[in-house]
N, C-alpha and C positions, 0 to 999 in steps of 0.2 A: 739741514737735510743733506743727504748724500745719495749718489747713484750706486746701485749694487748689481752684481751678477751672481746668480745662484745656479749651480749645476748639481744634478742628482745622479749618483752612480747607480741607483736602483731602477728608476724609470727612464734614465738617459735624457731627461729634459733639461734644457737650459733656459732660464728666463731672466729678464732684467726688470728692476724695480727701483723706486725711490722711497727712502725711509729716513727715520731719524738718525742723526749722526751719533748723538750721545743720549744718555738717559737723564741728564741734568734737567730738573724741573718737570719731569714727567710724572703722571699719576701712576699708581700701582697697575691699573688696567693697561695704560700705554706701555709700561715696562714689560708686562706679560706679553703683549702683542709684539713688541720689539724682539723679545727672546724667541718667539715663535717664528717671526719673519726671517730671522737670521739662521735658524737651526732646523726648521721643519719644511720639507718640500711642499710647495703649494699644490702640486699635482697629485702626488701619491701618499703624502704624509710621512715619508721616510725622515728619520732624524740623522741621516748621513750626508746631508747636502754640504757643499763647499760654497761659501759665500765670500766674495771678494769685491773690491771696488770695481765699478764698471768703467773701463777705459776704451770701450769699443763703440758704443752707440753715440749718437749726437748729444743726447742728454748727459751721458757719462763724460764725454769730451768737454762739454760746456762747464760741468762742475770742476773737472780737472784744470781747465784753463783759468777759471776764477781763483782756484787755490794757488796756482802758479803765479798769477798776477799779484795776489796778496803777498805771497812769499817774496817776490821780487821787490815789491814796494817796501816791505819791512827790512829786507836786506840793504836796500839803498838808503833807507832812513838811518839804519844803524851805522853805516859807514860814514 
């Protein structure tokens, strides 16, 4: 799972959400929903949304911290 931020230039709304990180092992229905979540505005249905990783909310920061901890662990293990 990953924390995301989506911003819509059409309705000017910004929202935060948690979704699948990759499509590995997902059913066709889950893949279709992932595509919609990443590319279609939840509020107005616009296909112009900009979706990025969430680094602003507590949930996004927690995901970011866990990835950084894992990267540090791997880096220390390799050295």
